[in-house]
N, C-alpha and C positions, 0 to 999 in steps of 0.2 A: 613415835609417840608426839600427842599436843598436849601443851601447857594448858595453865589457865588463872588466867591472878584479877580478882577483881579488885576495881579503881574503885575508890573509898573520901569525902566529908567526910571529919570526924564533926560533931555534931558536939563533944563535951572530952571531960578528962575518961568517963568512962571505955575503958575497951570497947565493947559492942557496942558503941547507940553509934553508926555513922545512916551515910546516903552514902552509898551504891549511887553513882555512873559511870559507868563504863566499866572494860575489859579488855584487862592482855590478853592475845593469844599469841604463843608462839607450838611454830610450825617443828613438824620435824625436822626438816631442812634450818632451824636453827631463825627462821626470818618471822620476826613478831609483825602482827595483824589490830594495829589501838584502835577503840572504836567504845567513841560517848556521848552518852543520853544529851541531846540537844536541853528536850522536854524538860529535864532534868538539871540539865548545866544553866535554864533561865529560872528555875526555880528557885537554887541557893542561890542564884543575882539576889531573887525578891529578901535573902530572907534571915541571910547574912552580911557582916559587914564589909566592907567593902574594901578596906585592908588586906580581909581574910580570904576573898574571891580572888581578891586578883592574885592577892600567892599561890592559890588554889589552880586555877585557870591557865595561869602561870608554867605551871609544871605539867599541869598535864596538854597545854598548845606543841611546849616541847616534847612529846611523848610521840606523841602524831606527826607532828614535820618535820620527827626526825624517828622513825621508828630501830633503824639500822643502829641506831646507838642501845635499841633497848636487848635483849635478852635474858636468859632464863637466870645467871649468875646474879643478874641485877634485880631482876623484881628477889629474890631469898635477902640479897642484901635492904632494900625498898621495905621486907615484909616488918622489917626489923627493927630500920631508921624508922624515929617519931619525929612530926614538927609540930603536930598537936594538931594539923589538921587535913594533912592524907597520910591518908591510910593507903595499904598498898598487901591485900592475901595474900599470906605461900600456895607460890604456884603448885597445883597438883593437876593428877592428871584424869585427862577425860577422852572418853573415847566413844569419838568418836569421827567423823570423816574432817578431812580438814578443810576440802568444799565449800568457795567462799557463798556458795549459797545457805550450809548448814550453820557454820559461824552468826553467820546473820539471824536466821532464823531462830537456833540458841540467844544471841540479843538480844534478841525481840523479843523471848522463850521471857525470859532469867532480867533483866535490868530495863524497859521499855513495856511490860505485859500492856496487853490493850483491855488495862479494869472495867472501862462500860459493858464489855462482849462477856465480863464474867458473873 
């Protein structure tokens, strides 16, 4: 079973206002794949203050560089944890192939849609 969780930057205290910058996929074998949008991270870097971006970016880079520390239980715990900057979505089951090409296509569609083609 494949699980996904969105990684977002919280723009303010309203719980639903956030910018999704990536997705964590937890595959049926327990391995994690963390995908982050460079485009959205570059936008964030320009619109938020440096200390907030540095903290957010450090957390994201830790997940990307060490996906072996990321598991389903961690995502459930991080969904509850709030530091006012990082928002990890509640993991949900997703009924798509675990093939890396399918995951990349899903990521592009959900996190990095080509708005110029819409």
